N, C-alpha and C positions, 0 to 999 in steps of 0.2 A: 502492499499500499505506499503510495507516497501521498508526500509534507501535507499539499493540498486535501487528498482525502481523508489524511488522518487528522488534521482539522478540523475539517467537516465532521467528521462522525462524534466527534469530542465534543464539539455545540450543540451538534445533536442530541447528543446525551446526554450534557447539562441540561438545555431544554425539556427533557422526560421528565428528570429528576426535578424541577423546578413544578412540572403542571402535578407530576405526583404528590410532592410534598404541599402544595396549593390544597389541591384536594383533600388532602390527609388534615388539613386546617380546618378547612369549612364544613368537614363532617363531624356531625355530632359525634361526639365522646361515647364510648361501649361502655355500660356499666354492666356485672359481672352478675346481678340479674335483678328483676325488678318489681318495682313497690305499687302496693293496686293505690287508684287516686279515691279519695271519698268522693261521693258525689248525693245530694239531692233531686228526687226527681221535682219539676217545676212542673203546677198544675198546668190543667188544661193546654197541654204540649208536651213534645216528643222530645223535649232537649231537658237535659240534667244542669244542676249548677254545681258544680266546683267547689270546695269546700278547700279553704288555704287556713285558715285558723279560726281556733272557737273563742272566744271572750265572753266573759261572764262577768257579771257587776253583783257586790254584795249588798247584801241589806238594805233592799232598796224600795223597799215600803215600812213606812215607821212603825206597825206594830211589831212585825218582822224580827225589826232591828232593834226592840225593848226585850224580844223575847228572847235575843240574839247577844244579850248582852251589853248594846251597844246606846248610847245617843244621839236618835237619827237628828237632831237640831242643831249639833256639830261637828258632825263626822263628815267627813268628804269623802266621796266617792273613792273605792276602789276596787280593784276587776284583778281578776286571775285567769288561768288559759284551759285548756282542756285540749287532748291531741284529735286532730284531726278524723281520726280516724275512731274516736269513742261515737262517733254518729251512727247510731240503731234507729232506720229509716219505719215508720211505723206508717202503713197506708192508711185512708181511711175508709170504716166499715168494716177493715179487720181486728182480730186480736194476734196480738204479737208478744209471742214470749222473750222473757226475758231472764237473763239467768241471775240467779242472786249471786254476789258478788264473792270473791274469798276474803280472808283477815277479818271479818266484820259480822257483828253480831245484832248491832245499831242502823241500819239502813233506810235512808231518809228517800221521801219523793220530796220535789221544789217542781210547781208550775209555773213555766216561762213563759211569756211571748218573748219570738226572736226575730231578727231583722237581720233583713240579707244583703250585702252590699256588693254594689257593681261598679262600685268609684273607689278612690282612695283620695291620700293627703296627709299633709300634716298641719296641725294648727288648724284644723277647722273651725269656720265661727259658726255657732250653732243655727241662727238663721242662712246658712248653707248647708246643715247636716244630714236636711234630710232626701237633698240632693245625691246620696251617695247611694239611699236603699234602693237594693233593686224588687225587693217585694221580703213578705210575712210569713212567720209557721207559728205552730202550736210545737212548745217542747216539753222536756223534763230532763230536769239539771239533780243527774240521780247525786245520791251524796250518801257514803262510808261515816257518816255522822262522828261513831266512834274512835276512828280513826285520826278524824277534821281534829278533835278536841283536845284528846290525846297530847296529837302535835304543838299544837296551838299555847296549850299546858307547858309543853318541855321548851316554848319560842324558838321554834321549827316551822320550816317550810310544810302545809299541811297539803302539799299538790295529792300525797296517795289519796287522801280523803275524797277528791271531786276527781283526779283523774285517773281512771284506769278504761278496759273493755268494754263499750255499747256504755259509757257513761254521759251520753248527749241523747237519749230516744228521740226521734223529731218527727211533725208532718212533713207533707210536699209545702215546698213555696209558692204562696200566691202573691202574683206579682200586685204590686202598688196600682199600675191602672185595670186591676181588676177589681181589689178591695179597700184600697186608699191609706191613709196612714192612721196605727190606731194610736187615737191618745184618749180613751175612753172605751168601755165595754167589761163589761163581766167578766171575770176570770176564776174557774170552781173546778175542784178536783175530788170525785168520790172512789173509796177505797172500797169494794166490794156491798157500792150502794150509799157505802154512811159517807156527808157530806162532810170534808178536812177542810180544807180550802175555800174560801169564797170571799171575793174583793172584785174591786172595779180598779181598770189600768189608769184613770187617772189618780189613785192613789199614788202612783212610781212616786218617791223623795224628786230622782231624777229620771227625767224623760228622756226617750230614744237618741233626740236630736240634741241633747245634753251630753248623754253617754256617749255619743260621738266623738263631740266635740272634745272633752276630757280624756280619750281614750288617745287621738289624734295628737295629744299634746306629749304623750308617753312610745306611743308609736307611729310609726308612717303605717296607717292604713291601706290596704289595699283591695283588687276586684277578691271575691271568694272567701272575704272574713264573715264571720256570722257572730253575732252580738246578741248572748241569753242575756235578757233583762231586768233577771231579779225575778223573788217569788214571793209571792203575801205572806201574812201569817198562817199557824195552822199545820206546815209540815210536821210529818213525823214517820213513824219506821211502818215498814210492811215487810209480809215473810211471804216465803214459798205459795202460792196457791192463791195470794190477795191479786187481786185486778182493780187495777187504778185508771178512773176515765175521767181524762180530760176535757174542761172545754174553755175556749176563748171566744167570746161572742164575735160574727165576721167569721171564726174559720171553722173548718169540718171538725170534728172531735178526734181524741184519739183515747184509745185502748189498748192497755199492758197489762199481761200476767207474769207477774212473778213464778218465776220456776228454779 
């Protein structure tokens, strides 16, 4: 091979190597395994809502705050998170079996309105906060109360009381265009037909808009985030065999059986 042909071959080889490197750089990195994405069905649609994070506000109804030992007139809002895969979908009209979790002997129900976000942001003003909301759902913030209290008494994080498998049963997302924004309306939960929780959404200490605004000061909110907006007074224990029936005015009810 003469020098001219050798030089041409070298240039071609370098070009091919550069093209291969560029293709590899553009390709998505490979993972050794796949992790399922949590989704919630969207009512009246074949689409699903992808869950990024689950935020929850604590003690957001005055009577419940007092029952938990705090003063609702002075305490600022506080939040905690559950993992996205804690979602357990509860279809309207069905009775979904919910496993009694390990490590607890005092397992509590907390019925809540859930807001689902399709926009995000930081330092969101209250007057713009509801623009972030895609829709609403009914949900249960299930709690291993004994573990939560024990960790609190030890001055340790009580995540183990709130964040575990299937800790966030939830119904379908209803778009704002379908149901509007919830500023009032009955919220009730019965266990085996006995009324346990009975309040009105207007009794929230911090509205959904205020919760979004406060959260956005601590975190950059993003599409796919959902917010459990707090539970009324009347939380209490459930055991295997108990049937929980939750209702929020304007949304389909949810029924969950502890097994």
